[in-house]
C-alpha positions, -999 to 999 in steps of 0.1 A, spaced: 471 -610 -524 439 -591 -525 436 -554 -517 402 -540 -509 399 -502 -512 373 -474 -509 362 -448 -534 392 -426 -526 417 -454 -531 424 -459 -494 433 -495 -488 408 -508 -462 421 -544 -460 444 -569 -476 439 -606 -478 467 -631 -485 462 -667 -494 430 -674 -513 428 -677 -551 413 -653 -575 380 -670 -572 377 -656 -537 374 -621 -550 348 -631 -576 327 -651 -552 331 -633 -519 342 -597 -525 320 -591 -555 290 -604 -535 298 -579 -508 300 -550 -533 337 -544 -525 362 -527 -548 392 -550 -550 423 -560 -570 443 -592 -570 481 -584 -569 501 -613 -584 532 -622 -565 526 -597 -536 527 -612 -501 525 -580 -480 515 -544 -485 514 -516 -460 480 -499 -463 493 -469 -443 518 -458 -469 501 -470 -501 468 -464 -519 451 -476 -551 449 -453 -580 412 -456 -586 413 -443 -622 441 -467 -631 422 -496 -615 390 -487 -633 409 -486 -666 420 -522 -662 400 -549 -681 400 -572 -651 410 -571 -614 441 -593 -618 472 -572 -618 504 -589 -629 536 -583 -609 551 -560 -636 520 -537 -636 514 -533 -598 532 -499 -597 507 -486 -622 478 -491 -598 493 -492 -563 511 -460 -554 529 -447 -524 511 -421 -504 522 -385 -511 537 -364 -484 520 -333 -470 545 -304 -467 529 -282 -440 544 -248 -434 537 -224 -405 543 -187 -411 552 -185 -374 562 -211 -348 550 -189 -320 521 -166 -316 507 -144 -288 476 -159 -272 455 -127 -276 430 -139 -302 445 -115 -328 481 -127 -335 479 -155 -361 500 -181 -378 491 -192 -413 494 -229 -419 498 -236 -456 504 -267 -478 471 -284 -469 458 -305 -498 423 -297 -510 397 -318 -492 420 -326 -462 405 -330 -427 422 -306 -403 420 -310 -366 434 -286 -340 444 -301 -306 458 -283 -276 466 -298 -242 450 -331 -253 417 -315 -262 403 -313 -298 394 -277 -303 383 -276 -339 379 -299 -369 371 -290 -405 376 -300 -441 398 -275 -459 395 -267 -496 418 -237 -501 451 -250 -488 455 -226 -458 442 -219 -423 448 -190 -399 455 -202 -364 448 -178 -335 447 -186 -298 432 -171 -266 449 -196 -243 486 -204 -239 497 -238 -250 512 -259 -279 486 -261 -307 489 -292 -329 475 -290 -364 468 -325 -376 461 -330 -414 448 -362 -430 435 -370 -465 433 -403 -484 463 -409 -507 485 -387 -485 506 -395 -454 491 -378 -423 510 -347 -412 512 -324 -383 528 -291 -373 530 -273 -339 525 -236 -331 533 -224 -295 509 -197 -281 521 -177 -251 
């Protein structure tokens, strides 16, 4: 099986069936980063990623079955913590959301509307609200499982 991945290690596609020549002839020509995983017939790209440094350290793109765990890893969990589960919707009261990995994309959604989105580098955000509702903090970053946490504002 082939896995095609981006610069962060996110698996963008997997291809079962063709021989190693396919990667050399087709994927190289397309400028793709890829590995051939011997003996693998399925791989869930949602919960796995390619360790880019480990892949780059290999002398070729063929990965024998006993070495797959060295280059294909399970996504890590994001352990979000809210300092409060409820805040007053007065624009002053705040909940601190921590446990955000550096470089993660954070999106705030309330009542189905996306209110804010940013990339976070320091691991925390302060959430305030001026309208009542359930605020969903959605966090995503390559090599991590997506996570979310809710804070109620009233």
